[in-house]
C-alpha positions as CSV (number, residue, x, y, z in Angstrom):
1,M,89.7,86.0,127.6
2,R,91.5,88.6,130.1
3,D,90.5,92.3,131.2
4,N,91.9,95.2,128.1
5,W,92.7,96.9,131.2
6,V,94.3,99.7,128.8
7,R,91.3,100.6,126.8
8,K,89.2,100.4,130.3
9,K,92.2,103.3,131.5
10,L,91.9,105.2,128.3
11,Q,87.8,105.4,128.4
12,D,88.0,106.5,132.2
13,G,90.5,109.3,131.2
14,E,93.7,107.9,132.4
15,P,97.2,107.9,130.6
16,V,98.8,104.9,129.4
17,I,102.2,104.6,128.2
18,G,103.6,102.1,125.5
19,A,106.6,101.7,122.9
20,L,107.1,100.5,119.0
21,M,108.7,97.4,118.1
22,G,110.0,97.0,115.3
23,L,113.3,94.7,115.7
24,G,111.0,91.7,115.6
25,S,112.4,90.1,118.4
26,P,110.1,88.0,121.0
27,N,113.0,88.6,123.5
28,V,113.0,92.5,123.5
29,A,109.2,92.6,123.6
30,E,109.2,90.1,126.7
31,L,112.3,92.2,128.2
32,L,109.8,95.7,127.5
33,C,106.9,93.9,129.1
34,H,109.2,93.1,132.4
35,A,110.1,96.8,132.1
36,G,106.6,98.2,133.0
37,Y,105.0,99.4,129.8
38,D,101.4,99.1,129.9
39,W,101.0,98.4,126.3
40,L,103.6,97.6,123.2
41,A,102.7,97.8,119.5
42,I,104.4,95.1,117.2
43,E,105.4,97.2,114.0
44,T,104.7,95.6,110.8
45,E,104.4,98.5,108.3
46,H,108.0,99.2,107.9
47,N,109.4,95.5,108.2
48,A,109.4,92.2,106.7
49,L,107.3,90.9,109.8
50,D,104.6,87.9,108.5
51,Y,101.9,86.8,110.9
52,A,104.2,83.3,112.3
53,E,106.8,86.1,113.7
54,I,103.9,88.7,115.0
55,E,102.5,85.5,116.9
56,H,105.7,84.8,118.4
57,M,106.0,88.3,119.5
58,L,102.9,87.8,120.9
59,M,103.3,84.6,122.9
60,A,106.5,86.3,124.4
61,M,104.3,89.1,125.5
62,S,101.6,86.9,127.0
63,G,103.2,85.5,130.8
64,T,102.5,89.8,131.4
65,E,100.0,92.2,132.2
66,T,101.2,94.4,129.1
67,I,98.6,94.8,126.3
68,P,100.0,93.5,123.0
69,I,98.6,95.7,120.0
70,V,99.7,95.2,116.5
71,R,100.5,97.7,114.1
72,L,99.5,96.9,110.8
73,P,100.7,98.2,107.4
74,S,96.7,99.1,106.3
75,D,93.0,98.8,106.8
76,D,92.4,95.3,105.5
77,P,89.7,93.9,107.4
78,M,91.5,90.1,107.0
79,G,95.0,91.6,108.2
80,I,92.9,93.2,111.2
81,Q,91.2,89.6,111.8
82,R,94.3,87.9,111.4
83,A,96.0,90.2,113.9
84,L,93.3,89.9,116.5
85,D,92.8,85.6,115.9
86,I,96.6,85.0,117.1
87,G,96.4,87.6,120.1
88,A,96.5,90.9,120.0
89,M,94.3,92.7,121.8
90,G,94.5,95.9,120.0
91,I,95.1,97.0,116.4
92,L,97.1,100.4,115.1
93,I,95.9,101.8,112.2
94,P,98.2,103.6,109.7
95,M,97.1,106.5,107.7
96,V,93.6,106.9,108.3
97,K,91.8,110.0,106.7
98,T,88.0,109.8,107.1
99,A,85.5,109.2,109.7
100,E,83.8,106.2,107.4
101,Q,87.3,104.5,106.9
102,V,87.5,104.4,110.8
103,E,83.9,103.2,110.8
104,A,84.8,100.3,109.1
105,I,88.2,99.7,111.2
106,I,86.2,99.6,113.9
107,G,83.4,97.0,112.1
108,A,86.2,94.7,111.4
109,T,87.5,94.5,115.2
110,R,83.7,93.5,115.9
111,Y,81.4,90.1,115.8
112,P,77.9,90.8,114.4
113,P,75.6,92.4,115.0
114,Q,78.6,95.1,115.9
115,G,80.2,94.2,113.4
116,S,81.6,92.1,110.3
117,R,84.7,90.0,111.9
118,G,84.4,86.4,110.6
119,F,84.5,83.9,114.3
120,G,87.3,81.6,114.2
121,P,89.9,83.1,116.8
122,M,92.4,80.0,117.2
123,R,95.4,80.7,119.0
124,V,93.2,83.6,121.5
125,S,90.6,81.5,122.2
126,H,92.9,78.8,124.2
127,Y,92.6,76.8,120.8
128,A,88.7,76.7,120.6
129,M,88.8,75.7,124.5
130,D,87.2,79.2,125.2
131,Y,85.0,80.0,122.8
132,E,82.2,81.1,124.6
133,D,84.4,83.4,126.7
134,Y,86.1,85.1,123.8
135,L,82.8,85.7,121.7
136,N,80.8,87.0,124.7
137,R,83.8,89.5,125.8
138,A,85.9,90.2,122.7
139,N,83.8,93.3,121.2
140,D,84.0,95.2,124.5
141,N,87.9,94.0,125.2
142,I,89.7,95.2,121.5
143,L,91.1,98.8,121.8
144,V,91.4,100.8,118.1
145,A,93.9,103.1,117.8
146,C,94.4,105.0,114.8
147,M,97.3,107.4,113.1
148,L,97.0,110.9,112.3
149,E,99.2,111.1,109.3
150,T,97.7,113.4,106.8
151,K,96.3,117.0,106.7
152,E,93.2,115.5,105.3
153,A,92.7,113.4,108.7
154,I,93.4,116.7,111.2
155,D,90.7,118.6,108.9
156,N,88.1,115.2,109.4
157,L,89.7,115.2,113.0
158,E,85.8,116.4,114.8
159,A,83.9,113.4,112.5
160,I,86.7,111.2,113.1
161,T,86.6,111.2,116.8
162,E,83.0,111.1,117.3
163,V,82.8,107.4,115.8
164,P,81.8,105.3,118.6
165,G,84.4,102.8,119.6
166,L,87.2,104.9,118.6
167,D,90.0,104.9,121.6
168,A,93.1,106.8,120.4
169,L,94.7,108.2,117.7
170,Y,98.3,108.7,117.5
171,M,100.2,111.5,116.0
172,G,102.5,110.3,113.3
173,L,104.4,113.8,113.0
174,W,107.4,112.4,110.1
175,D,104.5,111.8,107.7
176,L,102.2,114.8,108.7
177,S,105.0,116.6,108.0
178,L,105.1,115.0,104.3
179,S,101.7,115.9,104.0
180,Y,102.0,119.6,104.8
181,G,104.7,119.8,102.4
182,L,107.0,119.9,104.4
183,N,110.9,118.4,105.2
184,P,110.5,116.1,108.5
185,L,114.0,116.9,109.1
186,K,113.3,120.2,110.0
187,M,110.8,119.8,112.5
188,P,109.0,121.4,114.8
189,F,106.9,124.0,112.2
190,P,104.1,125.9,113.4
191,E,101.5,124.1,111.1
192,L,102.1,120.8,113.1
193,E,101.7,122.6,116.8
194,L,98.4,124.0,115.2
195,A,97.5,120.5,114.3
196,I,98.6,119.3,117.5
197,E,96.4,121.7,119.5
198,R,93.3,120.6,117.2
199,A,94.0,117.3,117.9
200,L,94.6,117.3,121.9
201,E,91.3,119.7,122.2
202,I,89.0,117.6,119.9
203,G,90.0,114.7,121.4
204,K,89.1,115.7,125.2
205,K,85.9,116.9,124.1
206,N,85.0,113.5,122.6
207,N,87.1,111.1,124.9
208,V,89.6,110.3,122.6
209,A,93.0,109.4,123.6
210,I,95.6,111.0,121.7
211,G,99.2,110.2,121.4
212,I,102.4,110.9,120.4
213,G,106.3,110.0,120.4
214,S,108.5,111.0,123.5
215,G,112.7,110.0,122.8
216,T,113.1,111.8,126.3
217,P,112.2,111.9,130.3
218,E,112.1,115.6,129.7
219,E,110.1,115.3,126.2
220,L,107.9,112.6,127.9
221,R,106.7,114.9,130.9
222,G,106.0,117.8,128.8
223,R,103.9,115.7,126.2
224,L,102.0,114.6,129.7
225,N,101.7,118.2,130.9
226,Q,100.5,118.6,127.3
227,G,97.5,116.3,127.8
228,F,98.3,113.6,125.9
229,R,97.2,110.4,126.9
230,F,98.5,107.7,124.6
231,P,102.5,108.6,124.8
232,V,105.2,106.6,123.2
233,Y,108.7,106.4,125.1
234,G,111.0,105.2,122.3
235,T,111.0,102.5,120.0
236,D,113.2,99.0,120.5
237,Y,115.6,100.0,117.5
238,L,115.7,103.9,118.8
239,M,116.7,102.6,122.4
240,L,119.0,100.3,121.3
241,S,121.1,102.7,118.9
242,S,120.8,105.6,121.6
243,A,122.6,103.3,124.3
244,A,125.0,102.2,122.4
245,R,126.3,105.2,120.4
246,Q,126.6,107.1,123.9
247,G,128.8,104.4,125.0
248,I,130.7,104.1,121.6
249,S,131.4,108.1,121.7
250,E,132.4,108.7,125.2
251,F,135.1,105.5,124.4
252,R,136.4,107.6,121.4
253,K,136.9,110.7,123.7
């Protein structure tokens, strides 16, 4: 099993850059790896990808240094296990609200006695040829990130960030807006800015990296200056649509 150098960087307090991939394309995944992203998350919450398609994307990424993460649709332990068994080196779980939930998520990524993950990693152990190495190293190599998308999660931030084994929290501002009863189309809001400040403060205290999305280099620079260490720079479909619309707009003029 190769070293999860992204997790190590986060533990050392260093920032890492990633992107979200919703198009389900192995070619796009491979392209973004070669572009130089530290980590990439395969979206499965808001699209129709099945595990065979996820596996093909992971295969496309395996010839690069980029760390592959799967953004799962829920905290279901079997879903977590399947993603890890086919090659994910990290997970991103949505709608996390409590410390107890985070403890269960982390437990699902660890083999006993640290957790409850069932053993049988086929592809990720090179089809059983590296069982011993994977069993010995997996618990220390799986990156666990969760999404802050509700007011309840913000209220429970102190306890959530104190859970051992949590590496990062990503702020989903659209769902967070809805949780506060706000229209995300009208961001920013003072309530969200306070939530961001709270997350950065508590994350720094407990060495849990905080992530957020950025769509421009200027926005990314600003987020890094704020203290975000797990930033997302773009999603594959938004980067594609933005480039296409700019060229078409210029043509129409």
